[in-house]
C-alpha positions in Angstrom: -12.5 30.3 38.2 -9.3 31.6 36.7 -8.9 32.3 33.0 -6.8 29.2 32.7 -9.6 27.2 34.2 -11.7 27.6 31.1 -9.7 24.7 29.7 -10.6 21.2 30.8 -7.1 20.9 32.2 -6.9 24.6 33.3 -7.1 24.4 37.1 -3.3 24.8 37.6 -3.0 27.8 35.3 -3.3 31.5 36.1 -3.5 33.0 32.7 -5.1 32.1 29.4 -3.2 30.4 26.6 -1.8 32.9 24.1 -4.0 33.0 21.0 -1.2 32.1 18.7 0.0 29.3 20.9 -3.6 28.0 21.1 -3.7 27.7 17.3 -0.2 26.4 17.0 -0.7 23.6 19.5 -4.2 22.6 18.5 -4.8 19.5 16.4 -8.5 19.7 15.9 -8.0 20.8 12.3 -6.8 17.4 11.3 -7.5 14.9 14.2 -11.3 15.3 14.0 -11.2 12.5 11.5 -10.5 10.2 14.5 -13.9 11.1 16.0 -15.7 7.9 15.2 -12.9 5.9 16.7 -12.6 8.2 19.7 -16.3 7.6 20.4 -15.9 3.9 20.0 -13.0 3.9 22.6 -15.1 6.0 25.0 -18.0 3.6 24.7 -15.8 0.7 25.5 -14.2 2.6 28.4 -17.5 3.6 29.9 -18.9 0.0 29.6 -15.8 -1.4 31.3 -15.9 1.3 34.1 -19.5 0.4 34.8 -18.8 -3.3 34.9 -16.0 -2.6 37.4 -18.2 -0.5 39.6 -16.4 2.8 38.9 -19.5 4.2 37.1 -23.1 3.4 37.9 -25.4 1.9 35.3 -27.2 5.2 35.0 -24.0 7.1 34.4 -22.9 4.6 31.8 -26.3 4.8 30.0 -26.2 8.6 30.0 -22.7 8.6 28.6 -23.6 6.1 25.9 -26.7 8.0 24.9 -24.8 11.3 24.8 -22.0 9.8 22.7 -24.6 8.5 20.3 -26.1 12.0 19.8 -22.6 13.5 19.3 -21.7 10.8 16.8 -24.9 11.6 14.9 -24.2 15.3 14.9 -20.6 14.7 13.6 -21.9 12.4 10.8 -24.5 15.1 9.9 -21.8 17.8 9.8 -23.5 19.8 12.5 -21.0 19.3 15.3 -19.4 22.6 16.5 -15.7 21.9 16.5 -13.8 24.5 18.6 -10.1 25.2 18.2 -9.9 26.4 21.9 -10.7 22.8 22.9 -7.5 21.7 21.1 -8.3 18.3 19.9 -11.0 15.7 19.0 -10.9 14.3 22.5 -11.6 17.5 24.4 -14.2 18.6 21.9 -16.2 15.5 22.3 -15.8 15.4 26.1 -16.8 19.0 26.5 -19.9 18.5 24.3 -20.8 15.4 26.2 -20.7 17.3 29.5 -22.8 20.0 28.1 -25.4 17.4 27.1 -25.5 15.1 30.1 -23.9 17.1 33.0 -21.7 15.6 35.7 -21.7 12.1 34.2 -19.8 13.4 31.3 -17.0 14.6 33.5 -16.6 11.0 34.9 -15.9 9.5 31.5 -12.2 10.3 31.7 -11.8 8.4 34.9 -8.9 6.0 34.7 -7.6 7.2 31.3 -5.5 10.0 29.8 -5.5 11.7 26.4 -2.1 9.9 26.0 -3.6 6.4 26.0 -6.8 7.7 24.4 -5.1 9.0 21.3 -2.8 6.0 21.0 -6.0 3.8 21.0 -7.8 6.1 18.5 -5.0 6.0 16.0 -4.7 2.2 16.1 -8.5 1.8 15.6 -8.4 4.3 12.7 -5.4 2.7 11.1 -6.8 -0.8 11.5 -9.9 0.2 9.6 -7.7 1.9 7.0 -5.7 -1.2 6.5 -8.8 -3.3 6.0 -10.1 -0.8 3.3 -6.6 -0.8 1.6 -6.6 -4.5 1.5 -9.9 -4.6 -0.4 -8.3 -2.4 -3.1 -5.1 -4.4 -3.1 -7.1 -7.6 -3.7 -9.0 -5.9 -6.4 -5.8 -4.9 -8.2 -4.4 -8.4 -7.8 -7.5 -9.9 -9.3 -7.2 -7.5 -12.3 -3.6 -8.6 -12.8 -4.6 -12.3 -12.7 -7.3 -11.6 -15.3 -4.9 -9.9 -17.6 -2.3 -12.7 -17.1 -4.9 -15.3 -18.0 -6.1 -13.4 -21.1 -2.5 -12.9 -22.3 -1.0 -16.2 -21.5 -0.1 -16.6 -25.2 0.7 -13.0 -26.0 4.4 -12.8 -26.9 6.5 -9.8 -25.9 10.2 -9.0 -25.4 11.5 -9.5 -21.9 14.0 -6.8 -20.9 17.2 -6.5 -18.8 18.9 -3.1 -18.8 15.8 -2.0 -20.8 17.4 -4.0 -23.7 15.6 -6.9 -25.4 16.7 -10.0 -23.6 14.5 -13.1 -24.2 10.9 -13.6 -25.3 8.3 -13.9 -22.6 4.6 -13.8 -22.5 2.7 -10.7 -21.4 0.8 -12.9 -19.0 4.0 -13.9 -17.3 4.9 -10.2 -17.0 1.6 -9.4 -15.4 2.2 -12.3 -13.0 5.5 -10.6 -11.9 3.5 -7.6 -10.7 1.0 -9.9 -9.0 3.9 -11.5 -7.0 5.1 -8.1 -5.9 1.7 -7.0 -4.7 1.0 -10.4 -3.1 4.1 -9.8 -1.0 2.8 -6.3 -0.2 -0.4 -7.8 1.0 1.4 -10.3 3.2 3.4 -7.4 4.8 0.2 -5.5 5.3 -1.4 -8.4 7.1 1.7 -8.7 9.3 1.5 -5.0 10.1 -2.1 -5.3 11.1 -1.3 -8.2 13.5 1.3 -6.1 15.4 -1.0 -3.0 15.3 -3.9 -4.8 16.9 -3.0 -4.3 20.5 -4.9 -2.0 22.9 -3.0 0.8 24.8 -6.2 1.9 26.7 -5.7 1.7 30.4 -2.1 2.8 30.4 -3.5 6.3 31.3 -0.8 9.0 31.2 2.2 6.7 31.4 2.0 4.6 34.7 -1.4 3.0 34.7 -4.2 4.1 37.0 -5.3 3.5 40.6 -8.8 2.5 39.6 -9.8 -1.2 39.3 -9.9 -1.3 35.5 -10.1 -4.4 33.3 -7.8 -3.7 30.3 -8.6 -7.1 28.7 -12.3 -6.3 28.7 -11.7 -3.0 27.0 -9.5 -4.6 24.4 -12.1 -7.3 23.7 -14.9 -4.7 23.3 -12.8 -2.8 20.7 -11.8 -6.0 18.8 -8.1 -5.9 19.8 -6.3 -9.2 20.0 -4.4 -8.3 23.2 -3.4 -5.4 25.4 0.0 -3.5 25.1 2.0 -5.0 28.0 3.9 -1.9 29.2 2.2 1.4 30.1 5.2 3.5 29.2 5.4 1.9 25.8 1.7 1.9 25.3 1.4 5.7 25.2 4.7 6.5 23.4 4.9 3.7 20.8 4.4 4.7 17.2 6.1 1.7 15.7 2.9 0.7 14.1 2.7 4.1 12.2 6.3 3.8 11.0 5.8 0.2 10.0 2.7 1.0 8.1 4.4 3.9 6.2 7.3 1.6 5.5 4.9 -0.9 4.0 3.2 1.9 2.1 6.5 3.1 0.8 7.5 -0.3 -0.6 4.0 -0.7 -2.1 4.2 2.7 -3.8 7.7 1.9 -5.1 6.1 -1.2 -6.7 3.3 0.9 -8.2 5.8 3.4 -9.4 7.8 0.8 -11.2 4.6 -0.5 -12.8 3.7 3.0 -13.7 7.0 3.6 -15.4 6.5 0.5 -17.6 2.9 1.6 -18.5 4.2 5.1 -19.4 6.8 3.6 -21.7 4.5 1.0 -23.2 1.8 3.6 -24.0 4.3 5.8 -25.9 4.5 5.9 -29.7 8.0 4.5 -29.5 6.9 1.3 -27.7 3.2 1.2 -28.7 2.7 -2.0 -26.6 -0.6 -1.0 -25.0 -3.5 1.4 -25.3 -4.6 3.2 -22.2 -8.4 3.9 -22.2 -9.1 7.6 -22.6 -10.7 7.9 -19.2 -7.3 7.4 -17.6 -5.6 10.0 -19.7 -5.6 13.7 -20.5 -4.8 15.9 -23.4 -2.5 18.8 -24.1 -3.6 22.4 -24.1 -1.5 23.1 -27.2 -0.8 19.8 -29.0 -4.1 18.3 -30.1 -2.5 14.9 -30.9 -1.4 14.2 -27.3 -2.8 11.5 -25.0 -0.9 11.8 -21.8 -0.8 8.8 -19.3 -1.5 11.1 -16.3 -2.7 8.4 -13.9 0.5 6.3 -14.0 2.5 9.5 -14.1 0.8 10.8 -10.9 1.2 7.5 -9.2 4.9 7.5 -10.0 5.1 11.0 -8.6 3.2 10.3 -5.5 5.6 7.5 -4.5 8.0 10.2 -3.4 5.3 11.8 -1.3 4.7 8.5 0.6 8.4 7.8 1.1 8.7 11.3 2.5 6.0 10.6 5.1 8.1 7.6 6.2 11.1 9.8 6.6 9.0 12.3 8.6 7.8 9.7 11.1 11.2 8.2 11.5 12.7 11.6 12.3 9.7 12.4 14.5 10.5 9.5 16.8 14.2 9.3 16.8 14.9 11.8 19.6 12.0 11.2 21.9 12.6 10.0 25.5 9.9 7.9 27.2 7.0 8.4 27.6 4.5 10.6 25.7 5.7 13.9 24.2 3.9 16.6 22.3 6.0 15.8 19.3 3.7 12.8 18.7 0.9 15.2 17.6 2.9 15.3 14.4 2.3 11.7 13.7 -1.2 12.1 12.3 -0.9 14.3 9.2 1.8 12.1 7.6 -0.1 9.0 8.5 -3.5 10.4 7.3 -2.0 11.6 4.0 -0.1 8.3 3.5 -3.4 6.4 3.7 -5.3 8.8 1.5 -2.6 8.8 -1.2 -2.2 5.1 -1.2 -5.9 4.5 -1.2 -6.3 6.7 -4.3 -3.4 5.1 -6.1 -4.6 1.5 -5.5 -8.1 2.5 -6.6 -6.8 4.1 -9.8 -4.7 1.0 -10.7 -7.4 -1.4 -9.7 -9.8 0.4 -12.1 -7.2 0.9 -14.9 -5.4 -2.5 -15.1 -8.4 -4.6 -16.2 -9.0 -1.9 -18.9 -5.5 -2.0 -20.5 -5.6 -3.1 -24.1 -2.4 -4.9 -25.3 -1.3 -4.3 -28.9 -0.6 -8.0 -29.6 1.0 -7.5 -33.0 3.3 -4.7 -31.8 4.4 -6.8 -28.8 5.3 -9.8 -31.0 7.1 -7.6 -33.5 9.2 -6.1 -30.8 10.1 -9.5 -29.5 11.2 -10.6 -33.0 13.3 -7.6 -33.7 15.7 -7.7 -30.8 17.5 -11.0 -31.2 15.5 -12.3 -28.3 16.1 -15.9 -29.3 19.9 -15.7 -29.1 20.0 -17.6 -25.8 17.8 -20.3 -27.3 20.3 -20.8 -30.1 23.1 -21.1 -27.5 21.1 -23.7 -25.6 20.5 -25.6 -28.9 24.3 -25.7 -29.4 24.9 -26.9 -25.8 22.4 -29.7 -26.4 24.4 -30.5 -29.5 27.5 -31.0 -27.4 29.2 -27.6 -27.5 30.4 -26.2 -24.1 28.2 -23.2 -23.1 31.0 -20.6 -23.3 31.9 -21.8 -26.9 28.2 -21.7 -27.8 28.0 -18.2 -26.4 30.8 -17.1 -28.6 29.3 -18.7 -31.7 25.9 -17.0 -31.1 27.6 -13.7 -30.5 29.3 -13.8 -33.9 26.0 -14.8 -35.5 24.2 -11.9 -33.9 27.0 -9.5 -35.1 26.5 -10.8 -38.6 22.7 -10.4 -38.3 23.2 -6.8 -37.1 25.3 -6.0 -40.2 22.8 -7.8 -42.4 19.9 -5.9 -40.7 17.9 -9.1 -40.2 16.9 -11.4 -37.4 18.6 -14.7 -36.5 15.6 -16.6 -37.9 16.1 -14.9 -41.2 19.6 -16.1 -41.7 20.0 -19.0 -44.1 21.0 -22.4 -42.8 24.2 -22.2 -44.8 25.0 -18.9 -43.1 24.3 -20.3 -39.6 26.3 -23.4 -40.3 29.2 -21.1 -41.2 29.3 -20.3 -37.5 29.0 -23.9 -36.3 28.7 -27.2 -38.1 26.5 -28.5 -35.2 23.6 -26.4 -36.5 21.0 -28.4 -38.4 17.7 -27.7 -40.1 15.8 -28.1 -36.8 17.4 -24.9 -35.5 14.5 -22.8 -36.9 12.2 -24.4 -34.4 14.1 -22.8 -31.5 14.6 -19.4 -33.3 10.8 -18.6 -33.3 9.5 -16.6 -30.3 6.7 -19.0 -29.9 9.1 -21.9 -29.7 11.2 -20.0 -27.2 8.5 -19.3 -24.7 7.0 -22.8 -25.1 10.3 -24.4 -24.4 10.5 -22.7 -20.9 7.9 -25.1 -19.5 8.7 -25.4 -15.8 7.4 -24.0 -12.6 7.7 -20.2 -12.6 8.7 -19.9 -16.2 7.0 -18.1 -19.1 5.5 -21.0 -21.1 1.7 -20.3 -21.7 0.8 -23.6 -19.9 2.9 -22.4 -16.9 1.3 -19.0 -16.9 -2.2 -20.5 -16.8 -1.2 -22.8 -13.9 0.3 -19.8 -12.1 -2.9 -17.9 -12.5 -4.9 -20.7 -11.0 -2.5 -20.9 -8.1 -2.6 -17.1 -7.7 -6.3 -17.1 -7.3 -6.1 -19.8 -4.6 -3.3 -17.9 -2.8 -5.2 -14.7 -2.9 -8.4 -16.3 -1.6 -6.6 -18.0 1.2 -4.4 -15.0 2.1 -1.2 -16.9 1.4 2.1 -15.5 0.3 
């Protein structure tokens, strides 16, 4: 045997692979985390081949038993991974052949590493999506619980980070719930498109053996097979779609993080973050730093970067498989790991947030948040909205000069801006009256918040958007 023949694919080669090139092209350092899914694919492939008469029952049984021993060794951490065998597929196949002999060499009949790795990644990502969905649901449940508990908690609503109108904190939490429920819907859609089986496409053109692709797909829990063999081995749309989903989700978590960071500051003082989600300063003993939301905010850039990497990876590739595709795994793996940690951190942290109810209400009172309510009052009294807007603007300017809130202005002063203002105006100038008046579907009234929480739990349970 030639030196090149030491490789499982080495029959055509007359010299050994350069040592640096061997390390440079190997993927075993990161793709061994596909081992469980690689073995699952091999079990399904061997079962199908035996059913089709390509393998004998004895060969199938030997293969399945050998794969079981290898899986146990991998789980125990005793499997001898070898860089010279390049990747997870070759390592497992070589070890299988060592254990069971010639039958191990027959396992690769009717398949290629091209369709094998495409199958492994889909299986791995499918499991990852299911695990991420669990954390996403847990976070959504935490937001609903906080929304229900704070249905009556008044806070300022903001636009341009300026006090706009009073809202309830429960309503604010529900906004984040809606974002994440859309994220969950997108994740479910991604899983549906992902769940197609490439196995049987072989290198790119299919195989001459009488395989049954539908049977293999069914054994692996796929909904269908990938129609075209060229597309089956070269497609990484599912990876790009997943990282696009992850990027949107991380942007949502980053926005949420930004608010928590602001709210936990001494300047806002809207919430207390439990100590277990914070760290201190090495020099300033008074500091309590919101490290968890800060890190989540920072990690959003990392995930978006992985999306860019995968898009650039695929943009120049002709059909079918190219070695470039080896670069799909590390961004995808890290994307899943990062998002999993961020969702877990938030799912743990959100239920533990402690709102500072008095500070929230005081902030809502101090920013002329009921100015729009006064304008609406004047419209109901018969004043055109643009005229009402002008009246309230002058009243606010006066209150700014007087350093008081609109509700603190005397009736005489208010009537100086419009004779349509009566004693009943003070009912609309309170923050409680303001939020209670917005009593329609999707608005901030406490009764609407409680109804939205009930609907949210039903939508979450049923997987609805």
